[in-house]
C-alpha positions as CSV (number, residue, x, y, z in Angstrom):
1,M,-0.4,-0.3,0.0
2,T,2.9,2.3,1.1
3,K,4.4,1.6,-2.3
4,K,0.9,2.7,-5.1
5,L,0.4,5.6,-2.2
6,F,4.5,6.6,-3.2
7,I,3.5,6.2,-6.9
8,I,0.7,8.2,-7.0
9,L,2.5,11.5,-5.0
10,L,5.1,11.1,-8.0
11,I,2.5,10.9,-10.8
12,S,0.5,13.8,-9.2
13,H,3.9,16.1,-9.1
14,S,4.4,15.6,-12.3
15,L,1.2,16.6,-13.5
16,L,1.6,19.6,-11.5
17,F,4.6,20.7,-13.2
18,A,3.3,19.4,-16.5
19,Q,0.4,22.1,-16.6
20,T,-0.6,24.0,-19.4
21,A,-0.4,28.1,-18.5
22,P,-3.6,29.8,-17.8
23,N,-4.1,32.8,-20.1
24,L,-3.2,36.2,-18.6
25,V,-4.7,39.0,-19.7
26,A,-4.5,42.5,-18.1
27,T,-3.1,46.1,-18.4
28,D,-0.2,47.5,-16.6
29,L,0.4,50.7,-14.4
30,D,1.5,52.5,-18.7
31,G,-1.8,51.9,-19.6
32,I,-0.6,48.8,-22.3
33,S,-2.4,45.8,-22.8
34,H,-0.5,42.1,-22.3
35,N,-1.7,39.1,-23.3
36,L,0.2,35.7,-22.3
37,Y,-0.4,33.6,-25.1
38,D,-0.2,36.4,-28.0
39,Y,3.5,36.5,-26.1
40,L,3.7,32.7,-26.5
41,D,2.5,32.8,-29.9
42,S,5.1,34.8,-31.1
43,G,7.9,32.8,-29.9
44,K,8.9,34.4,-26.4
45,T,9.2,32.9,-22.9
46,V,7.3,34.9,-20.6
47,L,8.9,35.2,-16.2
48,L,5.2,36.0,-14.2
49,D,6.7,37.6,-11.1
50,F,4.0,37.9,-8.4
51,F,5.4,40.4,-5.8
52,I,4.1,42.8,-3.3
53,V,5.4,45.7,-1.9
54,N,5.5,44.8,1.4
55,C,7.6,41.9,0.9
56,T,11.6,42.3,1.2
57,P,12.3,39.6,-0.9
58,C,11.2,40.7,-3.4
59,Q,13.2,44.1,-3.3
60,E,15.7,42.5,-3.6
61,A,15.1,40.6,-6.7
62,A,14.5,43.4,-8.6
63,S,17.6,45.1,-9.2
64,H,18.9,41.5,-10.8
65,M,15.7,40.4,-12.5
66,D,15.6,44.4,-14.1
67,D,19.5,42.5,-15.5
68,F,17.9,39.3,-16.2
69,W,15.4,41.7,-18.5
70,R,17.4,43.4,-20.0
71,T,19.9,40.5,-21.1
72,Y,16.5,38.3,-22.3
73,G,14.0,41.6,-23.3
74,P,12.8,44.0,-25.8
75,N,16.8,46.1,-25.5
76,G,18.7,42.5,-25.5
77,T,18.0,39.1,-27.0
78,D,14.1,39.5,-27.3
79,Q,13.8,36.4,-26.6
80,L,11.9,36.6,-23.1
81,E,9.0,39.2,-21.5
82,I,8.7,39.7,-18.0
83,L,5.1,40.6,-16.8
84,S,6.0,41.8,-13.0
85,I,2.5,41.1,-11.0
86,E,1.1,42.6,-7.3
87,V,-1.4,41.2,-5.7
88,Y,-2.6,42.6,-2.6
89,N,-4.9,45.0,-3.2
90,N,-2.6,48.3,-3.2
91,S,-3.0,51.6,-5.0
92,D,-1.9,52.2,-8.6
93,E,0.2,54.9,-7.4
94,T,2.0,53.0,-4.3
95,V,2.9,50.1,-6.7
96,K,4.4,52.7,-9.1
97,E,6.2,54.4,-6.3
98,T,7.7,51.0,-4.8
99,T,8.7,49.7,-8.1
100,N,10.2,52.7,-9.7
101,N,12.2,52.9,-6.0
102,W,13.3,49.0,-6.6
103,G,14.3,50.1,-10.2
104,I,11.9,47.9,-12.2
105,N,11.7,48.9,-15.5
106,N,9.7,46.1,-17.2
107,P,5.9,45.1,-17.6
108,V,4.3,45.9,-13.8
109,I,0.3,44.8,-13.3
110,N,-1.4,46.1,-10.5
111,L,-4.0,43.2,-9.5
112,D,-6.8,43.2,-6.3
113,N,-5.6,39.6,-5.6
114,I,-3.9,36.6,-7.5
115,P,-5.7,35.0,-10.6
116,E,-7.5,32.4,-9.8
117,A,-6.3,30.1,-12.1
118,Y,-2.6,31.0,-10.8
119,I,-3.5,30.7,-6.8
120,P,-2.6,26.9,-7.0
121,F,1.0,27.8,-8.1
122,I,1.7,30.5,-5.3
123,N,2.3,30.1,-1.7
124,V,5.2,32.6,-1.2
125,Y,6.7,36.3,-2.5
126,P,8.3,36.9,-5.0
127,N,6.7,34.1,-7.1
128,Y,8.0,33.0,-10.4
129,I,6.3,31.4,-13.1
130,M,8.3,30.3,-16.1
131,V,6.0,30.1,-19.1
132,C,7.6,28.6,-22.5
133,P,6.5,29.2,-26.0
134,D,5.0,25.2,-25.7
135,R,3.0,27.1,-22.0
136,S,4.4,25.0,-20.0
137,I,5.3,26.2,-17.2
138,E,8.2,25.9,-14.2
139,I,7.5,27.3,-10.7
140,I,10.5,29.5,-8.6
141,H,9.3,29.6,-5.0
142,G,11.3,32.6,-3.2
143,F,14.3,34.7,-3.9
144,D,18.0,33.8,-2.9
145,F,20.6,34.8,-4.5
146,P,22.5,33.9,-6.8
147,A,20.5,30.6,-7.1
148,T,17.1,32.0,-8.1
149,I,19.0,33.9,-11.0
150,L,20.6,30.3,-12.0
151,S,16.8,28.6,-12.0
152,W,15.4,31.4,-14.1
153,E,18.3,31.0,-16.2
154,Q,17.9,27.0,-16.5
155,S,14.3,27.3,-16.7
156,S,14.7,29.8,-19.4
157,N,16.9,27.7,-21.1
158,N,15.2,25.0,-21.1
159,C,11.8,26.8,-23.1
160,S,14.8,27.6,-25.4
161,Y,17.0,24.6,-26.3
162,G,14.9,21.7,-25.0
163,D,16.3,18.6,-22.6
164,N,20.4,18.6,-23.4
165,Y,22.1,21.7,-24.0
166,T,25.5,23.2,-22.2
167,D,25.3,27.0,-21.2
168,I,27.2,28.6,-18.0
169,I,26.7,32.1,-16.3
170,L,29.4,34.5,-14.9
171,F,27.9,36.3,-12.0
172,Q,29.2,39.6,-10.7
173,P,31.7,38.8,-8.6
174,E,33.1,40.5,-5.5
175,I,35.8,42.4,-5.7
176,T,38.2,44.8,-4.2
177,H,40.8,47.3,-5.1
178,C,43.1,50.0,-4.6
179,Q,46.3,50.6,-5.8
180,G,46.9,48.1,-8.1
181,N,45.7,45.8,-6.2
182,V,42.9,43.7,-7.5
183,Y,41.0,40.9,-5.8
184,A,38.3,38.8,-7.2
185,N,36.2,35.8,-6.3
186,I,34.6,34.9,-9.2
187,D,31.4,32.7,-9.2
188,I,30.0,30.6,-12.1
189,G,27.2,28.3,-12.4
190,N,26.2,25.3,-14.5
191,S,22.5,26.8,-16.1
192,G,22.7,23.7,-18.7
193,S,21.5,20.4,-18.3
194,S,24.7,18.1,-18.2
195,Y,27.8,18.2,-15.9
196,I,30.8,20.5,-17.2
197,Q,34.5,20.2,-16.8
198,G,37.3,22.4,-17.4
199,I,36.8,26.3,-18.2
200,E,38.8,29.1,-19.0
201,I,38.3,32.4,-18.3
202,D,40.4,35.2,-19.7
203,V,41.0,38.7,-17.9
204,F,40.9,41.8,-19.8
205,I,42.2,45.4,-18.8
206,D,40.9,48.3,-20.7
207,S,40.1,45.6,-23.1
208,T,43.3,44.0,-24.1
209,Q,43.9,40.5,-22.4
210,Y,45.6,40.1,-19.4
211,S,46.0,36.6,-18.0
212,S,43.7,33.6,-18.3
213,I,42.8,31.2,-15.6
214,Y,42.2,27.5,-15.8
215,W,39.7,25.5,-14.0
216,N,39.3,22.0,-14.3
217,E,36.8,20.6,-11.8
218,I,33.4,19.3,-12.2
219,L,30.7,21.4,-11.8
220,P,26.8,19.7,-11.7
221,P,24.0,21.2,-13.4
222,G,22.0,24.0,-10.8
223,L,25.1,24.6,-8.9
224,T,27.6,28.1,-8.6
225,T,31.0,27.4,-7.5
226,N,30.7,28.8,-4.6
227,D,28.1,26.7,-3.9
228,P,28.1,24.9,-0.5
229,D,26.7,22.0,-2.2
230,A,29.2,22.1,-5.4
231,P,32.2,19.9,-5.2
232,T,34.3,22.7,-6.2
233,S,37.0,24.9,-5.1
234,S,36.3,28.7,-5.7
235,I,38.1,30.5,-8.8
236,E,40.3,33.1,-7.4
237,F,42.3,36.2,-9.1
238,E,44.8,38.3,-7.6
239,S,47.2,40.9,-8.9
240,S,49.0,43.7,-7.8
241,N,49.4,45.2,-10.8
242,I,46.7,46.7,-12.3
243,F,45.8,50.4,-13.3
244,G,43.4,50.7,-15.9
245,S,39.9,51.6,-15.7
246,N,38.2,48.2,-15.6
247,I,38.6,44.8,-15.4
248,E,36.6,42.3,-17.6
249,F,36.1,38.9,-17.5
250,E,35.5,36.5,-19.8
251,I,34.6,32.2,-19.6
252,N,35.6,30.9,-22.9
253,V,33.6,27.7,-23.0
254,T,33.6,25.7,-26.4
255,G,29.6,25.0,-27.2
256,D,27.5,27.3,-24.9
257,A,24.3,27.7,-26.5
258,N,23.5,31.0,-24.3
259,P,27.3,33.3,-24.6
260,S,25.8,36.3,-23.4
261,N,25.7,36.2,-20.3
262,N,29.6,34.8,-20.4
263,N,31.5,38.2,-19.2
264,V,31.2,41.0,-16.9
265,I,32.6,44.4,-17.3
266,I,33.5,46.0,-13.9
267,D,34.6,50.2,-13.4
268,L,38.2,50.2,-11.6
269,T,37.3,54.3,-11.4
270,N,35.6,54.3,-8.5
271,E,35.8,56.7,-5.9
272,T,35.4,56.3,-2.2
273,I,33.9,58.7,0.3
274,T,36.1,60.9,2.8
275,N,36.9,61.2,6.4
276,N,38.4,59.0,8.9
277,R,36.2,55.5,10.3
278,N,37.5,53.6,13.4
279,I,38.5,49.9,12.6
280,N,39.5,47.0,14.9
281,I,41.8,44.4,13.7
282,E,41.5,41.4,15.5
283,I,44.3,38.1,15.5
284,L,44.1,34.9,17.3
285,T,47.1,32.9,17.5
286,D,48.0,29.2,16.8
287,N,50.3,27.4,19.1
288,Y,53.4,28.9,17.7
289,P,52.5,32.4,17.6
290,Q,56.5,33.7,16.9
291,D,56.4,32.8,13.4
292,L,53.5,35.6,13.3
293,I,54.4,39.2,11.4
294,W,51.9,41.5,9.9
295,R,51.7,45.0,8.9
296,L,49.4,47.1,7.9
297,S,50.7,50.0,5.8
298,D,48.9,53.1,3.0
299,A,48.9,53.9,-0.1
300,N,52.1,55.6,0.2
301,N,53.3,52.2,1.5
302,I,53.8,53.9,5.4
303,T,53.4,51.8,8.1
304,V,50.2,53.0,9.7
305,A,50.4,49.7,12.4
306,E,52.5,46.6,12.4
307,G,53.4,43.7,15.1
308,D,54.5,40.2,15.6
309,G,54.0,36.8,18.0
310,I,57.0,37.5,19.8
311,G,56.6,37.3,23.7
312,I,52.7,36.9,23.0
313,Q,51.0,33.4,24.6
314,P,50.2,30.3,22.1
315,N,46.4,30.8,20.8
316,D,45.9,34.5,22.6
317,L,44.1,37.0,20.5
318,I,45.8,40.4,19.4
319,S,43.4,43.3,19.3
320,L,44.2,46.9,18.0
321,N,41.7,50.0,17.1
322,L,42.9,52.3,14.4
323,D,41.7,56.0,13.0
324,L,41.5,55.0,9.0
325,D,41.1,57.8,6.5
326,T,38.1,56.2,4.7
327,S,39.4,58.0,1.1
328,M,42.6,55.8,1.3
329,C,43.9,52.3,0.3
330,Y,45.7,50.3,3.0
331,T,47.1,46.7,2.7
332,F,46.9,44.5,5.6
333,T,49.6,41.9,5.0
334,I,50.5,39.0,7.1
335,I,53.3,36.6,7.6
336,D,54.0,32.9,8.7
337,D,57.6,32.9,9.0
338,H,57.3,28.6,9.4
339,G,55.1,28.5,5.9
340,D,51.9,27.0,7.7
341,G,49.8,29.7,8.2
342,I,47.6,29.8,11.6
343,C,45.0,27.2,11.3
344,C,44.2,24.1,10.9
345,D,47.2,21.7,12.0
346,F,48.2,23.5,14.8
347,G,45.4,25.6,16.6
348,E,42.4,27.9,15.3
349,G,43.9,30.5,14.6
350,Y,42.7,33.8,12.5
351,Y,42.6,37.2,11.6
352,L,39.6,40.0,11.3
353,I,39.0,43.5,10.3
354,T,36.1,45.1,11.2
355,A,34.5,48.5,11.0
356,G,31.6,48.7,13.1
357,E,29.5,46.0,11.9
358,D,31.3,45.8,8.5
359,T,33.7,42.9,8.2
360,L,36.3,44.2,5.5
361,I,38.3,41.2,5.8
362,Y,38.4,37.4,7.3
363,N,40.5,34.5,6.5
364,N,42.0,32.0,8.6
365,I,43.8,29.7,5.7
366,F,47.1,30.8,4.0
367,L,50.8,29.4,4.4
368,D,53.6,31.7,4.0
369,F,51.5,34.9,3.4
370,K,48.5,36.4,2.9
371,I,48.1,40.0,1.5
372,H,44.9,42.2,1.1
373,S,43.9,45.5,0.0
374,F,41.0,47.9,0.8
375,Y,38.6,50.9,1.3
376,V,36.9,51.7,4.6
377,A,33.9,53.0,4.1
378,G,32.3,56.2,6.0
379,E,30.2,56.4,8.6
380,I,26.6,57.6,8.0
381,E,24.7,60.6,9.8
382,E,22.1,59.4,12.1
383,I,18.9,60.3,11.3
384,D,15.4,60.8,13.4
385,I,13.0,57.0,12.8
386,E,9.2,59.3,11.1
387,N,5.7,58.0,11.4
388,V,7.0,54.6,12.8
389,N,4.7,53.9,16.1
390,A,4.4,50.4,15.5
391,Q,6.0,48.3,19.0
392,N,8.1,45.9,16.2
393,V,10.8,48.1,14.5
394,K,13.9,47.5,13.2
395,I,16.2,49.1,10.8
396,M,18.5,46.8,7.9
397,H,21.1,49.2,6.4
398,S,24.3,48.3,3.8
399,S,27.1,50.1,2.6
400,F,26.3,50.2,-0.8
401,F,23.8,51.4,-2.6
402,N,23.3,54.1,-5.4
403,L,21.3,58.1,-4.1
404,S,19.0,55.9,-6.2
405,G,18.1,53.3,-3.9
406,Q,19.5,50.5,-5.8
407,Q,22.0,47.9,-4.8
408,I,25.5,47.9,-6.1
409,A,28.2,45.8,-6.2
410,Q,30.8,48.1,-5.4
411,P,30.7,51.9,-4.2
412,N,30.2,54.4,-7.9
413,K,31.9,57.2,-8.3
414,Y,29.9,58.9,-6.6
415,G,30.3,57.3,-3.3
416,A,28.9,54.8,-1.3
417,Y,25.6,55.5,0.1
418,I,23.4,53.8,2.7
419,R,19.9,52.7,2.4
420,K,17.6,52.4,5.5
421,D,14.9,50.3,5.5
422,F,12.3,50.7,7.9
423,Y,10.1,48.3,9.0
424,E,6.7,48.2,11.4
425,N,5.7,44.7,12.5
426,G,7.5,42.8,10.2
427,L,6.5,44.7,7.0
428,I,8.3,47.3,4.8
429,K,6.8,51.0,4.8
430,S,9.5,53.1,3.3
431,H,13.5,53.8,3.2
432,K,15.5,56.8,3.1
433,I,18.6,57.1,1.1
434,I,21.8,58.4,3.7
435,I,25.0,60.1,2.6
436,P,27.6,59.8,4.7
437,K,29.4,62.3,6.6
């Protein structure tokens, strides 16, 4: 009896995802009518984005969805349309203001509730339904970077290429740079249908090839190289001799069905905000602290602080507070004379540099030495909370937003601004952009 029930459940699950998408006809906030079946009949894939304005994950997803739409939408490859649909009985003015603040540029539709035919598919916000030209659907619940973006890519690829294809996506890497020192943690996703082994990443400075990175591990479908479940090591790029205005990473792989997502270009001319900010350097030694030497220097190679482990007890904590100029690049160097680092064969050492609640550098794995270059983001001006009377109030903030409130990977030429989001009883009410001191 148990086996029969199990089989029935499998069939039911399969039927759910094999269903035909119901048609959807609606007018967006700009007065333009949209017919789902018309898009599908023209050969386009459609991503339906069901959201509500009081939804933090929806807001977090917005800039990534806009990138996706710009790549594959009418101003990109023109193979996909995105319809964002608000379903919580809000006014057109509220929805328009919210989506403008979020940076949504694709069509936005405001409905009083979920269309009845789509109720069975929606149980969380944001809720995405990828609809193929043959009207088959795939459902993607919630938002989790970069997994959701990889799901968008895979679902769209399934519509375009079927069940057997290769596709690799290069995500915007985490990057730090100053005074010619560049470090990037590169994250690659397998948005294809088969395992991938062997990737070459070409690095360009101002359009001239600088070097190549060769990665020869195996990446399963649906995972990224930085995914904890992926049986791979991370891909890192580090150089101390880059003085161009931009750096480009480009995947060089044979047989990629969708090469449009294989490169990213990063501006290296970003300016930073000025003034001082207090930082804390924390170093936990291992069993042999006498092997340890460290130094913090500024952009002119002048020593700001330095020390060693002589006279320090094993497994002891070294802590130091400093005020650093936020307009200047700093370099932190740590050396282990014995060549075995500070973790993990002879202790559980690490080093950590923080500025307030922001972690600037953390590491515990190196052998002979490790070098990090970084800027320090400036402090923000304090502001009063207005019109917030509920008991359950919290403030969230991040150092990397532009003046429009959109999240950015690095400070741009106007600096890194702070966006504070205001919540009442768990629902976002508003946000303000704060200029750092």
